[in-house]
PyMOL Python script that loads the backbone (N, CA, C, O; Angstrom):
from pymol import cmd

cmd.read_pdbstr("""\
ATOM      1  N   MET A   1       2.744 -18.430  -9.648  1.00  0.00           N
ATOM      2  CA  MET A   1       4.187 -18.309  -9.739  1.00  0.00           C
ATOM      3  C   MET A   1       4.527 -16.820  -9.863  1.00  0.00           C
ATOM      4  O   MET A   1       3.944 -16.123 -10.694  1.00  0.00           O
ATOM      5  N   PRO A   2       5.451 -16.331  -9.056  1.00  0.00           N
ATOM      6  CA  PRO A   2       5.835 -14.923  -9.134  1.00  0.00           C
ATOM      7  C   PRO A   2       6.467 -14.590 -10.482  1.00  0.00           C
ATOM      8  O   PRO A   2       7.059 -15.442 -11.145  1.00  0.00           O
ATOM      9  N   ILE A   3       6.322 -13.338 -10.858  1.00  0.00           N
ATOM     10  CA  ILE A   3       6.892 -12.873 -12.125  1.00  0.00           C
ATOM     11  C   ILE A   3       8.422 -12.926 -12.058  1.00  0.00           C
ATOM     12  O   ILE A   3       9.020 -12.677 -11.012  1.00  0.00           O
ATOM     13  N   ASP A   4       9.025 -13.248 -13.166  1.00  0.00           N
ATOM     14  CA  ASP A   4      10.477 -13.342 -13.268  1.00  0.00           C
ATOM     15  C   ASP A   4      11.120 -11.987 -12.965  1.00  0.00           C
ATOM     16  O   ASP A   4      10.715 -10.964 -13.517  1.00  0.00           O
ATOM     17  N   ARG A   5      12.112 -11.986 -12.096  1.00  0.00           N
ATOM     18  CA  ARG A   5      12.796 -10.739 -11.680  1.00  0.00           C
ATOM     19  C   ARG A   5      13.422 -10.009 -12.865  1.00  0.00           C
ATOM     20  O   ARG A   5      13.372  -8.780 -12.925  1.00  0.00           O
ATOM     21  N   GLN A   6      14.005 -10.738 -13.799  1.00  0.00           N
ATOM     22  CA  GLN A   6      14.629 -10.090 -14.959  1.00  0.00           C
ATOM     23  C   GLN A   6      13.583  -9.384 -15.813  1.00  0.00           C
ATOM     24  O   GLN A   6      13.821  -8.282 -16.308  1.00  0.00           O
ATOM     25  N   LEU A   7      12.433 -10.014 -15.982  1.00  0.00           N
ATOM     26  CA  LEU A   7      11.351  -9.386 -16.736  1.00  0.00           C
ATOM     27  C   LEU A   7      10.865  -8.141 -15.997  1.00  0.00           C
ATOM     28  O   LEU A   7      10.646  -7.099 -16.615  1.00  0.00           O
ATOM     29  N   LEU A   8      10.698  -8.240 -14.702  1.00  0.00           N
ATOM     30  CA  LEU A   8      10.224  -7.118 -13.904  1.00  0.00           C
ATOM     31  C   LEU A   8      11.172  -5.919 -14.000  1.00  0.00           C
ATOM     32  O   LEU A   8      10.729  -4.770 -13.998  1.00  0.00           O
ATOM     33  N   GLU A   9      12.466  -6.189 -14.084  1.00  0.00           N
ATOM     34  CA  GLU A   9      13.449  -5.111 -14.169  1.00  0.00           C
ATOM     35  C   GLU A   9      13.350  -4.323 -15.468  1.00  0.00           C
ATOM     36  O   GLU A   9      13.706  -3.145 -15.493  1.00  0.00           O
ATOM     37  N   ILE A  10      12.876  -4.942 -16.549  1.00  0.00           N
ATOM     38  CA  ILE A  10      12.804  -4.227 -17.833  1.00  0.00           C
ATOM     39  C   ILE A  10      11.414  -3.677 -18.134  1.00  0.00           C
ATOM     40  O   ILE A  10      11.266  -2.825 -19.011  1.00  0.00           O
ATOM     41  N   LEU A  11      10.397  -4.150 -17.425  1.00  0.00           N
ATOM     42  CA  LEU A  11       9.044  -3.653 -17.663  1.00  0.00           C
ATOM     43  C   LEU A  11       8.855  -2.262 -17.076  1.00  0.00           C
ATOM     44  O   LEU A  11       9.437  -1.923 -16.046  1.00  0.00           O
ATOM     45  N   CYS A  12       8.035  -1.467 -17.745  1.00  0.00           N
ATOM     46  CA  CYS A  12       7.612  -0.191 -17.191  1.00  0.00           C
ATOM     47  C   CYS A  12       6.200   0.080 -17.690  1.00  0.00           C
ATOM     48  O   CYS A  12       5.751  -0.511 -18.672  1.00  0.00           O
ATOM     49  N   CYS A  13       5.516   0.967 -17.011  1.00  0.00           N
ATOM     50  CA  CYS A  13       4.158   1.337 -17.397  1.00  0.00           C
ATOM     51  C   CYS A  13       4.203   2.000 -18.775  1.00  0.00           C
ATOM     52  O   CYS A  13       4.981   2.932 -18.973  1.00  0.00           O
ATOM     53  N   PRO A  14       3.389   1.545 -19.732  1.00  0.00           N
ATOM     54  CA  PRO A  14       3.410   2.147 -21.066  1.00  0.00           C
ATOM     55  C   PRO A  14       2.851   3.572 -21.079  1.00  0.00           C
ATOM     56  O   PRO A  14       3.061   4.305 -22.045  1.00  0.00           O
ATOM     57  N   VAL A  15       2.151   3.969 -20.032  1.00  0.00           N
ATOM     58  CA  VAL A  15       1.554   5.298 -19.971  1.00  0.00           C
ATOM     59  C   VAL A  15       2.464   6.272 -19.231  1.00  0.00           C
ATOM     60  O   VAL A  15       2.822   7.326 -19.758  1.00  0.00           O
ATOM     61  N   THR A  16       2.837   5.907 -18.000  1.00  0.00           N
ATOM     62  CA  THR A  16       3.609   6.817 -17.153  1.00  0.00           C
ATOM     63  C   THR A  16       5.113   6.593 -17.234  1.00  0.00           C
ATOM     64  O   THR A  16       5.888   7.430 -16.770  1.00  0.00           O
ATOM     65  N   LYS A  17       5.535   5.472 -17.818  1.00  0.00           N
ATOM     66  CA  LYS A  17       6.940   5.069 -17.903  1.00  0.00           C
ATOM     67  C   LYS A  17       7.548   4.792 -16.529  1.00  0.00           C
ATOM     68  O   LYS A  17       8.770   4.741 -16.393  1.00  0.00           O
ATOM     69  N   GLN A  18       6.714   4.614 -15.522  1.00  0.00           N
ATOM     70  CA  GLN A  18       7.157   4.297 -14.169  1.00  0.00           C
ATOM     71  C   GLN A  18       7.567   2.830 -14.078  1.00  0.00           C
ATOM     72  O   GLN A  18       6.995   1.993 -14.775  1.00  0.00           O
ATOM     73  N   PRO A  19       8.543   2.502 -13.236  1.00  0.00           N
ATOM     74  CA  PRO A  19       8.848   1.090 -12.966  1.00  0.00           C
ATOM     75  C   PRO A  19       7.676   0.443 -12.232  1.00  0.00           C
ATOM     76  O   PRO A  19       6.816   1.132 -11.683  1.00  0.00           O
ATOM     77  N   LEU A  20       7.655  -0.870 -12.229  1.00  0.00           N
ATOM     78  CA  LEU A  20       6.560  -1.628 -11.622  1.00  0.00           C
ATOM     79  C   LEU A  20       7.077  -2.503 -10.494  1.00  0.00           C
ATOM     80  O   LEU A  20       8.250  -2.875 -10.456  1.00  0.00           O
ATOM     81  N   ARG A  21       6.170  -2.824  -9.576  1.00  0.00           N
ATOM     82  CA  ARG A  21       6.474  -3.784  -8.510  1.00  0.00           C
ATOM     83  C   ARG A  21       5.273  -4.708  -8.378  1.00  0.00           C
ATOM     84  O   ARG A  21       4.155  -4.325  -8.722  1.00  0.00           O
ATOM     85  N   PRO A  22       5.494  -5.917  -7.885  1.00  0.00           N
ATOM     86  CA  PRO A  22       4.374  -6.847  -7.689  1.00  0.00           C
ATOM     87  C   PRO A  22       3.452  -6.349  -6.572  1.00  0.00           C
ATOM     88  O   PRO A  22       3.901  -5.735  -5.604  1.00  0.00           O
ATOM     89  N   LEU A  23       2.166  -6.623  -6.726  1.00  0.00           N
ATOM     90  CA  LEU A  23       1.207  -6.338  -5.658  1.00  0.00           C
ATOM     91  C   LEU A  23       1.434  -7.312  -4.506  1.00  0.00           C
ATOM     92  O   LEU A  23       1.743  -8.483  -4.725  1.00  0.00           O
ATOM     93  N   SER A  24       1.280  -6.831  -3.304  1.00  0.00           N
ATOM     94  CA  SER A  24       1.395  -7.699  -2.131  1.00  0.00           C
ATOM     95  C   SER A  24       0.123  -8.526  -1.975  1.00  0.00           C
ATOM     96  O   SER A  24      -0.889  -8.251  -2.620  1.00  0.00           O
ATOM     97  N   THR A  25       0.181  -9.521  -1.130  1.00  0.00           N
ATOM     98  CA  THR A  25      -0.992 -10.358  -0.844  1.00  0.00           C
ATOM     99  C   THR A  25      -2.126  -9.513  -0.287  1.00  0.00           C
ATOM    100  O   THR A  25      -3.282  -9.700  -0.665  1.00  0.00           O
ATOM    101  N   ASP A  26      -1.806  -8.583   0.609  1.00  0.00           N
ATOM    102  CA  ASP A  26      -2.833  -7.707   1.186  1.00  0.00           C
ATOM    103  C   ASP A  26      -3.444  -6.786   0.141  1.00  0.00           C
ATOM    104  O   ASP A  26      -4.655  -6.562   0.139  1.00  0.00           O
ATOM    105  N   GLU A  27      -2.611  -6.250  -0.746  1.00  0.00           N
ATOM    106  CA  GLU A  27      -3.122  -5.384  -1.809  1.00  0.00           C
ATOM    107  C   GLU A  27      -4.044  -6.164  -2.740  1.00  0.00           C
ATOM    108  O   GLU A  27      -5.104  -5.672  -3.124  1.00  0.00           O
ATOM    109  N   LEU A  28      -3.637  -7.386  -3.105  1.00  0.00           N
ATOM    110  CA  LEU A  28      -4.489  -8.223  -3.959  1.00  0.00           C
ATOM    111  C   LEU A  28      -5.833  -8.509  -3.291  1.00  0.00           C
ATOM    112  O   LEU A  28      -6.876  -8.473  -3.944  1.00  0.00           O
ATOM    113  N   ALA A  29      -5.805  -8.791  -1.994  1.00  0.00           N
ATOM    114  CA  ALA A  29      -7.038  -9.078  -1.269  1.00  0.00           C
ATOM    115  C   ALA A  29      -7.964  -7.861  -1.286  1.00  0.00           C
ATOM    116  O   ALA A  29      -9.170  -8.001  -1.495  1.00  0.00           O
ATOM    117  N   GLN A  30      -7.412  -6.684  -1.071  1.00  0.00           N
ATOM    118  CA  GLN A  30      -8.210  -5.450  -1.069  1.00  0.00           C
ATOM    119  C   GLN A  30      -8.812  -5.199  -2.452  1.00  0.00           C
ATOM    120  O   GLN A  30      -9.993  -4.873  -2.572  1.00  0.00           O
ATOM    121  N   ILE A  31      -7.999  -5.352  -3.481  1.00  0.00           N
ATOM    122  CA  ILE A  31      -8.462  -5.138  -4.853  1.00  0.00           C
ATOM    123  C   ILE A  31      -9.547  -6.150  -5.212  1.00  0.00           C
ATOM    124  O   ILE A  31     -10.592  -5.776  -5.744  1.00  0.00           O
ATOM    125  N   ASN A  32      -9.304  -7.426  -4.924  1.00  0.00           N
ATOM    126  CA  ASN A  32     -10.275  -8.467  -5.277  1.00  0.00           C
ATOM    127  C   ASN A  32     -11.577  -8.324  -4.503  1.00  0.00           C
ATOM    128  O   ASN A  32     -12.642  -8.662  -5.022  1.00  0.00           O
ATOM    129  N   HIS A  33     -11.510  -7.834  -3.282  1.00  0.00           N
ATOM    130  CA  HIS A  33     -12.732  -7.586  -2.504  1.00  0.00           C
ATOM    131  C   HIS A  33     -13.591  -6.536  -3.212  1.00  0.00           C
ATOM    132  O   HIS A  33     -14.809  -6.688  -3.311  1.00  0.00           O
ATOM    133  N   GLN A  34     -12.961  -5.485  -3.696  1.00  0.00           N
ATOM    134  CA  GLN A  34     -13.715  -4.438  -4.381  1.00  0.00           C
ATOM    135  C   GLN A  34     -14.167  -4.873  -5.774  1.00  0.00           C
ATOM    136  O   GLN A  34     -15.234  -4.466  -6.233  1.00  0.00           O
ATOM    137  N   ILE A  35     -13.368  -5.695  -6.448  1.00  0.00           N
ATOM    138  CA  ILE A  35     -13.802  -6.241  -7.738  1.00  0.00           C
ATOM    139  C   ILE A  35     -15.057  -7.090  -7.525  1.00  0.00           C
ATOM    140  O   ILE A  35     -16.011  -6.992  -8.297  1.00  0.00           O
ATOM    141  N   ALA A  36     -15.059  -7.921  -6.484  1.00  0.00           N
ATOM    142  CA  ALA A  36     -16.221  -8.776  -6.191  1.00  0.00           C
ATOM    143  C   ALA A  36     -17.458  -7.933  -5.902  1.00  0.00           C
ATOM    144  O   ALA A  36     -18.580  -8.360  -6.171  1.00  0.00           O
ATOM    145  N   GLY A  37     -17.256  -6.749  -5.360  1.00  0.00           N
ATOM    146  CA  GLY A  37     -18.377  -5.849  -5.081  1.00  0.00           C
ATOM    147  C   GLY A  37     -18.870  -5.085  -6.296  1.00  0.00           C
ATOM    148  O   GLY A  37     -19.829  -4.320  -6.198  1.00  0.00           O
ATOM    149  N   GLY A  38     -18.220  -5.282  -7.453  1.00  0.00           N
ATOM    150  CA  GLY A  38     -18.656  -4.644  -8.686  1.00  0.00           C
ATOM    151  C   GLY A  38     -18.366  -3.156  -8.750  1.00  0.00           C
ATOM    152  O   GLY A  38     -19.057  -2.415  -9.449  1.00  0.00           O
ATOM    153  N   LYS A  39     -17.346  -2.716  -8.024  1.00  0.00           N
ATOM    154  CA  LYS A  39     -17.079  -1.284  -7.921  1.00  0.00           C
ATOM    155  C   LYS A  39     -15.903  -0.800  -8.764  1.00  0.00           C
ATOM    156  O   LYS A  39     -15.595   0.391  -8.742  1.00  0.00           O
ATOM    157  N   ILE A  40     -15.245  -1.672  -9.496  1.00  0.00           N
ATOM    158  CA  ILE A  40     -13.985  -1.321 -10.136  1.00  0.00           C
ATOM    159  C   ILE A  40     -14.132  -1.283 -11.652  1.00  0.00           C
ATOM    160  O   ILE A  40     -14.766  -2.152 -12.251  1.00  0.00           O
ATOM    161  N   THR A  41     -13.530  -0.252 -12.266  1.00  0.00           N
ATOM    162  CA  THR A  41     -13.480  -0.148 -13.722  1.00  0.00           C
ATOM    163  C   THR A  41     -12.022  -0.014 -14.151  1.00  0.00           C
ATOM    164  O   THR A  41     -11.171   0.434 -13.383  1.00  0.00           O
ATOM    165  N   ASN A  42     -11.756  -0.410 -15.386  1.00  0.00           N
ATOM    166  CA  ASN A  42     -10.406  -0.250 -15.916  1.00  0.00           C
ATOM    167  C   ASN A  42     -10.302   1.102 -16.626  1.00  0.00           C
ATOM    168  O   ASN A  42     -11.272   1.858 -16.670  1.00  0.00           O
ATOM    169  N   ALA A  43      -9.134   1.402 -17.177  1.00  0.00           N
ATOM    170  CA  ALA A  43      -8.908   2.689 -17.833  1.00  0.00           C
ATOM    171  C   ALA A  43      -9.776   2.848 -19.081  1.00  0.00           C
ATOM    172  O   ALA A  43     -10.012   3.970 -19.529  1.00  0.00           O
ATOM    173  N   GLY A  44     -10.247   1.746 -19.640  1.00  0.00           N
ATOM    174  CA  GLY A  44     -11.162   1.797 -20.776  1.00  0.00           C
ATOM    175  C   GLY A  44     -12.608   1.992 -20.356  1.00  0.00           C
ATOM    176  O   GLY A  44     -13.510   1.977 -21.193  1.00  0.00           O
ATOM    177  N   ASN A  45     -12.831   2.176 -19.055  1.00  0.00           N
ATOM    178  CA  ASN A  45     -14.143   2.392 -18.446  1.00  0.00           C
ATOM    179  C   ASN A  45     -15.050   1.165 -18.501  1.00  0.00           C
ATOM    180  O   ASN A  45     -16.273   1.297 -18.452  1.00  0.00           O
ATOM    181  N   ASP A  46     -14.459  -0.027 -18.604  1.00  0.00           N
ATOM    182  CA  ASP A  46     -15.212  -1.280 -18.540  1.00  0.00           C
ATOM    183  C   ASP A  46     -15.141  -1.813 -17.112  1.00  0.00           C
ATOM    184  O   ASP A  46     -14.128  -1.641 -16.434  1.00  0.00           O
ATOM    185  N   SER A  47     -16.201  -2.451 -16.658  1.00  0.00           N
ATOM    186  CA  SER A  47     -16.197  -3.054 -15.327  1.00  0.00           C
ATOM    187  C   SER A  47     -15.202  -4.200 -15.278  1.00  0.00           C
ATOM    188  O   SER A  47     -15.109  -4.998 -16.211  1.00  0.00           O
ATOM    189  N   VAL A  48     -14.461  -4.276 -14.183  1.00  0.00           N
ATOM    190  CA  VAL A  48     -13.531  -5.380 -13.959  1.00  0.00           C
ATOM    191  C   VAL A  48     -14.292  -6.421 -13.147  1.00  0.00           C
ATOM    192  O   VAL A  48     -14.716  -6.150 -12.024  1.00  0.00           O
ATOM    193  N   THR A  49     -14.463  -7.601 -13.712  1.00  0.00           N
ATOM    194  CA  THR A  49     -15.249  -8.642 -13.052  1.00  0.00           C
ATOM    195  C   THR A  49     -14.416  -9.849 -12.646  1.00  0.00           C
ATOM    196  O   THR A  49     -14.850 -10.649 -11.816  1.00  0.00           O
ATOM    197  N   GLN A  50     -13.233  -9.988 -13.215  1.00  0.00           N
ATOM    198  CA  GLN A  50     -12.366 -11.131 -12.923  1.00  0.00           C
ATOM    199  C   GLN A  50     -11.346 -10.747 -11.861  1.00  0.00           C
ATOM    200  O   GLN A  50     -10.626  -9.759 -12.010  1.00  0.00           O
ATOM    201  N   ALA A  51     -11.285 -11.532 -10.785  1.00  0.00           N
ATOM    202  CA  ALA A  51     -10.311 -11.288  -9.720  1.00  0.00           C
ATOM    203  C   ALA A  51      -8.893 -11.435 -10.266  1.00  0.00           C
ATOM    204  O   ALA A  51      -8.656 -12.162 -11.231  1.00  0.00           O
ATOM    205  N   LEU A  52      -7.969 -10.740  -9.640  1.00  0.00           N
ATOM    206  CA  LEU A  52      -6.561 -10.826 -10.013  1.00  0.00           C
ATOM    207  C   LEU A  52      -5.881 -11.904  -9.183  1.00  0.00           C
ATOM    208  O   LEU A  52      -6.015 -11.930  -7.959  1.00  0.00           O
ATOM    209  N   SER A  53      -5.157 -12.786  -9.845  1.00  0.00           N
ATOM    210  CA  SER A  53      -4.348 -13.762  -9.113  1.00  0.00           C
ATOM    211  C   SER A  53      -2.968 -13.177  -8.823  1.00  0.00           C
ATOM    212  O   SER A  53      -2.334 -13.516  -7.824  1.00  0.00           O
ATOM    213  N   GLU A  54      -2.514 -12.295  -9.710  1.00  0.00           N
ATOM    214  CA  GLU A  54      -1.260 -11.568  -9.548  1.00  0.00           C
ATOM    215  C   GLU A  54      -1.434 -10.223 -10.231  1.00  0.00           C
ATOM    216  O   GLU A  54      -2.302 -10.061 -11.088  1.00  0.00           O
ATOM    217  N   GLY A  55      -0.616  -9.272  -9.853  1.00  0.00           N
ATOM    218  CA  GLY A  55      -0.686  -7.971 -10.500  1.00  0.00           C
ATOM    219  C   GLY A  55       0.561  -7.162 -10.242  1.00  0.00           C
ATOM    220  O   GLY A  55       1.368  -7.474  -9.366  1.00  0.00           O
ATOM    221  N   LEU A  56       0.695  -6.109 -11.032  1.00  0.00           N
ATOM    222  CA  LEU A  56       1.803  -5.166 -10.902  1.00  0.00           C
ATOM    223  C   LEU A  56       1.218  -3.782 -10.686  1.00  0.00           C
ATOM    224  O   LEU A  56       0.153  -3.461 -11.214  1.00  0.00           O
ATOM    225  N   ILE A  57       1.913  -2.966  -9.912  1.00  0.00           N
ATOM    226  CA  ILE A  57       1.502  -1.590  -9.691  1.00  0.00           C
ATOM    227  C   ILE A  57       2.697  -0.688  -9.973  1.00  0.00           C
ATOM    228  O   ILE A  57       3.838  -1.049  -9.685  1.00  0.00           O
ATOM    229  N   THR A  58       2.429   0.476 -10.532  1.00  0.00           N
ATOM    230  CA  THR A  58       3.504   1.414 -10.798  1.00  0.00           C
ATOM    231  C   THR A  58       4.100   1.910  -9.481  1.00  0.00           C
ATOM    232  O   THR A  58       3.417   1.951  -8.459  1.00  0.00           O
ATOM    233  N   GLN A  59       5.363   2.282  -9.515  1.00  0.00           N
ATOM    234  CA  GLN A  59       6.045   2.764  -8.313  1.00  0.00           C
ATOM    235  C   GLN A  59       5.356   3.991  -7.726  1.00  0.00           C
ATOM    236  O   GLN A  59       5.398   4.202  -6.514  1.00  0.00           O
ATOM    237  N   ASN A  60       4.717   4.808  -8.577  1.00  0.00           N
ATOM    238  CA  ASN A  60       4.014   5.978  -8.064  1.00  0.00           C
ATOM    239  C   ASN A  60       2.587   5.644  -7.611  1.00  0.00           C
ATOM    240  O   ASN A  60       1.847   6.530  -7.183  1.00  0.00           O
ATOM    241  N   GLY A  61       2.204   4.364  -7.707  1.00  0.00           N
ATOM    242  CA  GLY A  61       0.911   3.911  -7.208  1.00  0.00           C
ATOM    243  C   GLY A  61      -0.292   4.357  -8.015  1.00  0.00           C
ATOM    244  O   GLY A  61      -1.391   4.440  -7.467  1.00  0.00           O
ATOM    245  N   GLN A  62      -0.125   4.651  -9.309  1.00  0.00           N
ATOM    246  CA  GLN A  62      -1.231   5.159 -10.110  1.00  0.00           C
ATOM    247  C   GLN A  62      -1.965   4.107 -10.933  1.00  0.00           C
ATOM    248  O   GLN A  62      -3.175   4.222 -11.130  1.00  0.00           O
ATOM    249  N   ARG A  63      -1.267   3.091 -11.415  1.00  0.00           N
ATOM    250  CA  ARG A  63      -1.894   2.106 -12.307  1.00  0.00           C
ATOM    251  C   ARG A  63      -1.548   0.688 -11.886  1.00  0.00           C
ATOM    252  O   ARG A  63      -0.452   0.401 -11.406  1.00  0.00           O
ATOM    253  N   ILE A  64      -2.525  -0.185 -12.084  1.00  0.00           N
ATOM    254  CA  ILE A  64      -2.375  -1.599 -11.777  1.00  0.00           C
ATOM    255  C   ILE A  64      -2.555  -2.386 -13.073  1.00  0.00           C
ATOM    256  O   ILE A  64      -3.456  -2.109 -13.865  1.00  0.00           O
ATOM    257  N   TYR A  65      -1.683  -3.372 -13.271  1.00  0.00           N
ATOM    258  CA  TYR A  65      -1.759  -4.255 -14.440  1.00  0.00           C
ATOM    259  C   TYR A  65      -1.898  -5.686 -13.952  1.00  0.00           C
ATOM    260  O   TYR A  65      -1.153  -6.124 -13.076  1.00  0.00           O
ATOM    261  N   ARG A  66      -2.843  -6.410 -14.514  1.00  0.00           N
ATOM    262  CA  ARG A  66      -3.034  -7.813 -14.136  1.00  0.00           C
ATOM    263  C   ARG A  66      -1.968  -8.683 -14.799  1.00  0.00           C
ATOM    264  O   ARG A  66      -1.383  -8.311 -15.816  1.00  0.00           O
ATOM    265  N   ILE A  67      -1.738  -9.822 -14.213  1.00  0.00           N
ATOM    266  CA  ILE A  67      -0.866 -10.835 -14.787  1.00  0.00           C
ATOM    267  C   ILE A  67      -1.728 -12.071 -15.016  1.00  0.00           C
ATOM    268  O   ILE A  67      -2.273 -12.638 -14.069  1.00  0.00           O
ATOM    269  N   ASP A  68      -1.847 -12.483 -16.263  1.00  0.00           N
ATOM    270  CA  ASP A  68      -2.620 -13.669 -16.625  1.00  0.00           C
ATOM    271  C   ASP A  68      -1.679 -14.748 -17.134  1.00  0.00           C
ATOM    272  O   ASP A  68      -0.939 -14.522 -18.092  1.00  0.00           O
ATOM    273  N   ASP A  69      -1.698 -15.917 -16.507  1.00  0.00           N
ATOM    274  CA  ASP A  69      -0.842 -17.040 -16.911  1.00  0.00           C
ATOM    275  C   ASP A  69       0.625 -16.627 -17.014  1.00  0.00           C
ATOM    276  O   ASP A  69       1.313 -16.969 -17.976  1.00  0.00           O
ATOM    277  N   ASN A  70       1.095 -15.882 -16.003  1.00  0.00           N
ATOM    278  CA  ASN A  70       2.474 -15.397 -15.913  1.00  0.00           C
ATOM    279  C   ASN A  70       2.843 -14.377 -16.978  1.00  0.00           C
ATOM    280  O   ASN A  70       4.025 -14.109 -17.193  1.00  0.00           O
ATOM    281  N   ILE A  71       1.837 -13.799 -17.653  1.00  0.00           N
ATOM    282  CA  ILE A  71       2.084 -12.792 -18.688  1.00  0.00           C
ATOM    283  C   ILE A  71       1.452 -11.475 -18.249  1.00  0.00           C
ATOM    284  O   ILE A  71       0.233 -11.403 -18.093  1.00  0.00           O
ATOM    285  N   PRO A  72       2.259 -10.432 -18.047  1.00  0.00           N
ATOM    286  CA  PRO A  72       1.696  -9.131 -17.685  1.00  0.00           C
ATOM    287  C   PRO A  72       0.881  -8.558 -18.849  1.00  0.00           C
ATOM    288  O   PRO A  72       1.341  -8.542 -19.991  1.00  0.00           O
ATOM    289  N   VAL A  73      -0.307  -8.098 -18.553  1.00  0.00           N
ATOM    290  CA  VAL A  73      -1.178  -7.481 -19.564  1.00  0.00           C
ATOM    291  C   VAL A  73      -0.926  -5.975 -19.496  1.00  0.00           C
ATOM    292  O   VAL A  73      -1.524  -5.269 -18.684  1.00  0.00           O
ATOM    293  N   MET A  74      -0.036  -5.501 -20.358  1.00  0.00           N
ATOM    294  CA  MET A  74       0.440  -4.126 -20.302  1.00  0.00           C
ATOM    295  C   MET A  74      -0.278  -3.226 -21.308  1.00  0.00           C
ATOM    296  O   MET A  74       0.366  -2.443 -22.006  1.00  0.00           O
ATOM    297  N   LEU A  75      -1.583  -3.331 -21.387  1.00  0.00           N
ATOM    298  CA  LEU A  75      -2.379  -2.515 -22.284  1.00  0.00           C
ATOM    299  C   LEU A  75      -3.010  -1.372 -21.494  1.00  0.00           C
ATOM    300  O   LEU A  75      -3.583  -1.595 -20.428  1.00  0.00           O
ATOM    301  N   GLU A  76      -2.906  -0.149 -22.013  1.00  0.00           N
ATOM    302  CA  GLU A  76      -3.406   1.026 -21.293  1.00  0.00           C
ATOM    303  C   GLU A  76      -4.876   0.880 -20.899  1.00  0.00           C
ATOM    304  O   GLU A  76      -5.226   1.132 -19.746  1.00  0.00           O
ATOM    305  N   ASN A  77      -5.739   0.482 -21.828  1.00  0.00           N
ATOM    306  CA  ASN A  77      -7.174   0.378 -21.535  1.00  0.00           C
ATOM    307  C   ASN A  77      -7.499  -0.730 -20.546  1.00  0.00           C
ATOM    308  O   ASN A  77      -8.553  -0.696 -19.912  1.00  0.00           O
ATOM    309  N   GLU A  78      -6.613  -1.714 -20.401  1.00  0.00           N
ATOM    310  CA  GLU A  78      -6.827  -2.812 -19.458  1.00  0.00           C
ATOM    311  C   GLU A  78      -6.278  -2.500 -18.071  1.00  0.00           C
ATOM    312  O   GLU A  78      -6.567  -3.218 -17.114  1.00  0.00           O
ATOM    313  N   SER A  79      -5.490  -1.438 -17.955  1.00  0.00           N
ATOM    314  CA  SER A  79      -4.941  -1.081 -16.647  1.00  0.00           C
ATOM    315  C   SER A  79      -6.065  -0.615 -15.732  1.00  0.00           C
ATOM    316  O   SER A  79      -7.116  -0.168 -16.191  1.00  0.00           O
ATOM    317  N   ILE A  80      -5.827  -0.727 -14.456  1.00  0.00           N
ATOM    318  CA  ILE A  80      -6.837  -0.333 -13.464  1.00  0.00           C
ATOM    319  C   ILE A  80      -6.289   0.880 -12.710  1.00  0.00           C
ATOM    320  O   ILE A  80      -5.246   0.780 -12.064  1.00  0.00           O
ATOM    321  N   PRO A  81      -6.972   2.018 -12.782  1.00  0.00           N
ATOM    322  CA  PRO A  81      -6.531   3.180 -12.024  1.00  0.00           C
ATOM    323  C   PRO A  81      -6.572   2.876 -10.522  1.00  0.00           C
ATOM    324  O   PRO A  81      -7.610   2.477  -9.994  1.00  0.00           O
ATOM    325  N   ALA A  82      -5.459   3.062  -9.849  1.00  0.00           N
ATOM    326  CA  ALA A  82      -5.343   2.687  -8.442  1.00  0.00           C
ATOM    327  C   ALA A  82      -6.071   3.649  -7.506  1.00  0.00           C
ATOM    328  O   ALA A  82      -6.265   3.331  -6.332  1.00  0.00           O
ATOM    329  N   ASP A  83      -6.474   4.812  -8.000  1.00  0.00           N
ATOM    330  CA  ASP A  83      -7.161   5.762  -7.119  1.00  0.00           C
ATOM    331  C   ASP A  83      -8.535   5.262  -6.672  1.00  0.00           C
ATOM    332  O   ASP A  83      -9.165   5.874  -5.809  1.00  0.00           O
ATOM    333  N   GLN A  84      -8.998   4.164  -7.249  1.00  0.00           N
ATOM    334  CA  GLN A  84     -10.270   3.552  -6.846  1.00  0.00           C
ATOM    335  C   GLN A  84     -10.154   2.790  -5.516  1.00  0.00           C
ATOM    336  O   GLN A  84     -11.166   2.380  -4.948  1.00  0.00           O
ATOM    337  N   PHE A  85      -8.930   2.603  -5.024  1.00  0.00           N
ATOM    338  CA  PHE A  85      -8.697   1.756  -3.871  1.00  0.00           C
ATOM    339  C   PHE A  85      -8.231   2.498  -2.627  1.00  0.00           C
ATOM    340  O   PHE A  85      -7.929   1.863  -1.616  1.00  0.00           O
ATOM    341  N   GLY A  86      -8.166   3.790  -2.673  1.00  0.00           N
ATOM    342  CA  GLY A  86      -7.648   4.511  -1.507  1.00  0.00           C
ATOM    343  C   GLY A  86      -6.151   4.313  -1.422  1.00  0.00           C
ATOM    344  O   GLY A  86      -5.445   4.477  -2.417  1.00  0.00           O
ATOM    345  N   ASN A  87      -5.667   3.972  -0.273  1.00  0.00           N
ATOM    346  CA  ASN A  87      -4.224   3.771  -0.080  1.00  0.00           C
ATOM    347  C   ASN A  87      -3.832   2.332  -0.311  1.00  0.00           C
ATOM    348  O   ASN A  87      -4.231   1.443   0.441  1.00  0.00           O
ATOM    349  N   LEU A  88      -3.053   2.101  -1.345  1.00  0.00           N
ATOM    350  CA  LEU A  88      -2.505   0.766  -1.601  1.00  0.00           C
ATOM    351  C   LEU A  88      -1.054   0.742  -1.207  1.00  0.00           C
ATOM    352  O   LEU A  88      -0.395  -0.289  -1.340  1.00  0.00           O
TER     353      LEU A  88
END
""", "prot")
cmd.dss("prot")
cmd.show_as("cartoon", "prot")
cmd.util.cbc("prot")
cmd.orient("prot")
């Protein structure tokens, strides 16, 4: 289920204070392909092993936040630096 538009309008990255947008289907596929390859770490330097079913990315394209059970996980150490993916 897509994230609620009203919630999306008030959320911002806790680090950069940038607004967020939902990841596209293509972006999710690219991210999950690299997660499956064991190549991705989060900002806490832990390996990301669980695929994303939904996610948010900052407007400046720097950080990705997963959405678990329709709840955005807005923790700095859990964010995924987007520079690991090339052009998203």
